[in-house]
Structures are given as structure tokens and as C-alpha cells.
C-alpha positions in Angstrom: 36.1 105.5 111.0 38.8 103.3 112.4 42.0 104.2 114.3 44.9 102.4 115.9 46.9 103.8 118.9 50.4 102.4 119.0 51.0 101.8 122.7 53.5 98.9 122.8 56.8 100.6 123.4 58.8 100.1 126.5 59.6 103.9 126.9 63.3 103.3 127.7 64.0 107.0 127.7 61.5 107.4 130.5 63.1 104.8 132.9 62.7 104.2 135.8 59.1 105.5 135.6 58.2 103.4 132.6 59.3 100.2 134.3 56.1 100.3 136.4 53.8 102.7 134.3 53.5 102.2 130.5 54.3 105.4 128.6 50.7 105.9 127.3 49.5 106.2 131.0 52.1 108.8 131.9 50.2 112.0 133.0 49.9 115.2 131.1 48.2 117.6 133.4 45.3 115.7 134.9 45.0 113.0 132.2 47.2 110.2 130.8 48.5 111.1 127.4 46.6 108.2 125.8 43.3 109.4 127.3 43.9 112.7 125.6 44.5 110.9 122.3 41.4 108.7 122.7 39.2 111.6 123.6 40.4 113.5 120.5 39.8 110.5 118.3 36.2 110.2 119.4 35.5 113.9 118.9 37.0 113.6 115.4 34.6 110.8 114.5 36.6 107.7 115.1 34.3 105.2 116.9 36.3 102.0 116.4 39.7 102.2 118.1 42.3 99.5 118.3 45.2 99.7 120.8 48.4 97.8 119.9 49.9 96.9 123.2 53.0 95.1 124.5 54.8 96.4 127.5 52.5 96.4 130.6 49.5 95.9 128.4 47.4 94.8 131.3 47.5 98.2 132.9 46.4 99.9 129.7 43.5 97.4 129.2 42.4 97.9 132.9 42.4 101.7 132.5 40.5 102.0 129.2 38.5 98.7 129.3 36.0 98.6 126.4 36.1 102.4 125.8 32.4 103.0 126.6 33.3 105.7 129.1 34.7 107.7 126.2 31.9 106.8 123.8 34.1 104.5 121.7 34.5 100.8 121.0 38.0 99.9 122.1 39.7 96.6 121.3 43.3 95.4 122.0 46.0 93.4 120.3 49.0 92.3 122.4 52.4 91.5 120.9 54.3 88.7 122.6 57.6 89.9 121.0 58.9 93.3 119.8 57.3 94.0 116.4 58.5 97.6 115.9 56.1 100.4 115.0 54.4 98.9 111.9 54.7 95.1 112.6 51.9 95.2 115.3 49.4 96.3 112.6 49.6 92.8 111.1 47.9 91.4 114.2 44.8 93.6 113.4 44.6 92.7 109.7 41.1 91.1 110.1 39.8 94.3 111.7 41.3 97.0 109.4 39.4 96.5 106.2 39.2 100.2 105.2 41.6 103.2 105.4 42.6 103.7 109.0 44.4 106.3 111.1 47.4 105.4 113.1 48.7 107.6 116.0 51.7 107.1 118.3 50.5 106.8 121.9 52.9 109.6 123.1 51.7 112.3 120.7 50.3 115.6 122.0 48.7 117.8 119.3 45.8 120.1 118.5 45.3 118.3 115.1 41.8 117.4 114.2 42.4 113.8 113.2 39.4 113.8 110.8 41.1 116.4 108.6 44.2 114.2 107.8 41.8 111.2 107.3 39.7 113.1 104.7 42.9 114.4 103.0 44.1 110.8 102.7 40.9 109.6 101.0 41.1 112.4 98.5 44.8 111.8 97.7 44.3 108.1 97.1 47.8 107.2 98.2 48.6 104.0 100.1 50.0 106.1 103.0 49.7 109.7 104.3 52.2 111.1 106.8 51.3 114.0 109.0 54.2 116.5 109.3 54.8 119.7 111.2 57.3 122.5 110.7 60.3 122.8 113.0 63.1 125.4 113.2 66.6 125.3 114.7 68.4 128.6 115.3 72.2 128.4 114.9 74.0 130.8 117.2 77.2 131.1 115.1 78.3 132.4 111.7 78.1 129.4 109.4 80.7 129.2 106.6 80.8 127.2 103.4 84.1 126.8 101.6 85.9 124.9 98.9 89.5 124.0 99.6 90.8 127.1 101.3 88.5 129.6 99.8 85.3 131.0 101.4 82.1 130.5 99.3 79.5 132.0 101.7 79.1 133.3 105.2 75.7 133.2 106.9 75.4 134.9 110.3 73.2 133.0 112.8 70.9 131.2 110.3 67.7 129.4 111.1 67.3 125.9 109.7 63.8 125.0 108.8 62.5 121.5 108.1 59.4 119.3 108.5 59.2 116.3 110.9 56.8 113.4 111.1 54.1 113.9 113.8 53.6 110.2 114.5 50.2 110.5 112.9 49.5 108.5 109.7 46.7 107.2 107.5 47.1 103.7 106.0 45.4 102.0 103.1 44.6 98.4 104.2 46.6 97.3 101.2 49.8 98.0 103.2 48.9 95.2 105.7 49.6 92.7 102.9 53.2 93.9 102.7 53.9 93.3 106.4 55.4 89.9 107.3 53.9 88.1 110.2 55.8 88.0 113.6 58.7 90.1 112.1 59.9 93.4 113.5 59.1 96.1 111.0 59.5 99.8 111.7 57.9 102.8 110.0 61.1 103.9 108.3 61.4 100.4 106.8 57.9 100.7 105.3 58.6 104.2 103.9 61.8 102.9 102.2 60.0 99.9 100.8 57.1 102.0 99.3 59.5 104.5 97.8 61.6 101.6 96.3 58.5 100.4 94.6 57.7 103.9 93.3 54.5 104.2 95.3 53.5 107.7 96.1 53.3 108.8 99.8 51.1 111.8 100.6 52.2 114.5 103.0 49.7 116.4 105.2 51.1 119.6 106.7 49.8 120.6 110.1 50.2 124.2 111.0 49.4 123.9 114.7 50.7 122.6 117.9 52.6 119.3 118.3 54.8 117.7 120.8 56.5 114.3 121.0 56.7 112.9 124.5 59.7 110.7 124.4 61.8 112.0 127.3 61.2 112.9 130.9 61.6 116.6 130.4 59.0 116.5 127.6 56.3 115.8 130.1 56.8 118.9 132.2 56.7 121.0 129.0 53.6 119.0 127.8 51.7 119.7 131.1 52.3 123.4 130.8 51.3 123.5 127.1 48.2 121.3 127.8 46.9 123.7 130.4 47.4 126.6 128.0 45.9 124.9 125.0 43.4 122.5 126.6 40.4 123.6 124.6 42.2 123.4 121.3 43.8 120.0 122.1 40.6 118.4 123.4 38.5 120.1 120.8 36.1 121.3 123.5 
């Protein structure tokens, strides 16, 4: 099975750290976040792993080299301009000739990547999006009204919704839809697929997930990683 790790972002929300260390090499506990992802991919059965690099690509390539240390074959593509979150996949079109998993290089989760991959194959959709449940407690009484008349009053409600995990499975057909050397983000792809009435499958993960986009996320991630190390690394 083949997988792509998206590791080309500049990590602007992590500055000044990300000016000298690429976000995928930022530590979570005793390991860079991308090493955790790579280890999980191998344990989930993904032996061919492609890393889409951009910012400080040389440091990432130096750390992971050919991937043999982790029992994988790792290859790299390097974008010379910002191509967004989907555009870099076009650079790998000759390698990705079967359904492939894509994971953001700043994602910490206990998801077994093989499960969403198998789900995708059964669904037969061009794209599968991994999602996880999130809740937001509101500390106030929420009112709904029309004109000057109350319609409802809800004391301290909890809003529940699902968010994208940054874990996807693509059918290689999608690569034909991506223009070369053009910035193309994941929301653009989703809108285009829906506009063409193509079905997108949803895989619900009922476990742990954390997006590491901000500085404060890494301290939380380190604590959670130590508590959930076995589940996250599938040891």
C-alpha cells in the first residue's frame, strides 16, 4: 500500500521555531511528529511512502533518508513554489497508480491507517475523508428569536460537529483533475468533486486526534503522547 505525507508547509503559526526547523520535525515527546506518522504507516502496512516537501526539505530528507531504518521505502518530491495541500500530489502522478492514503505531516492520532484505506476500497468513491467528533460547550443561555419575540431558550448548550482529521484516501483518478504547477488546496478539490456530483465517502474515527498547528498544541501533544503512546504507535 502507498501513502503520501504532506510536509511542505511553512508552519507560519509556529514561528520563529519553524524558520529553522520544519514543522514535521517538531518534537512530540521524544520523537518528531513525522516520525510518529511514518512509524504508524509502516505498522499499518504501508511500505511505499512518499513525502511531499517544500520548506526546509533538505532537513526532512536528511533525517528520514530512504526510510530503511523504519522498514519502509521513502521517496521525496520537492515543490519549488507553493502548491497548496493537493497540488503537490501532481508531482507524484507517475508513482501513485493505485488508491493511496494522504496524511498531513502535523497529525497526531491513534487511527489505524489501514482501516480507513480498506473502508475506501469498499466504498468505491474517488475520495474518502477521515473525520472525528468535536464538541464546543457554550457557557451562556442561547436565545433564538424572530423580530422581538422569543422562539427558544437553551441554557449552556453543547454544539457537536465533525471535523476533517487531515487523513484521506484518494483514487488515482483525482490526479488527472489537478493542474500542473498550480496552487490547489483540499477545500478546492472537495468543492470541485461536489460540483460534478461525485460522491465523497466519510470515515468516522471514534478515537484520539490532535492537529498540531499552533505552539501550544505541542505541549498538549507531548502530554497526550506519553499517556497514549502504545495506542498511537500501535505497539
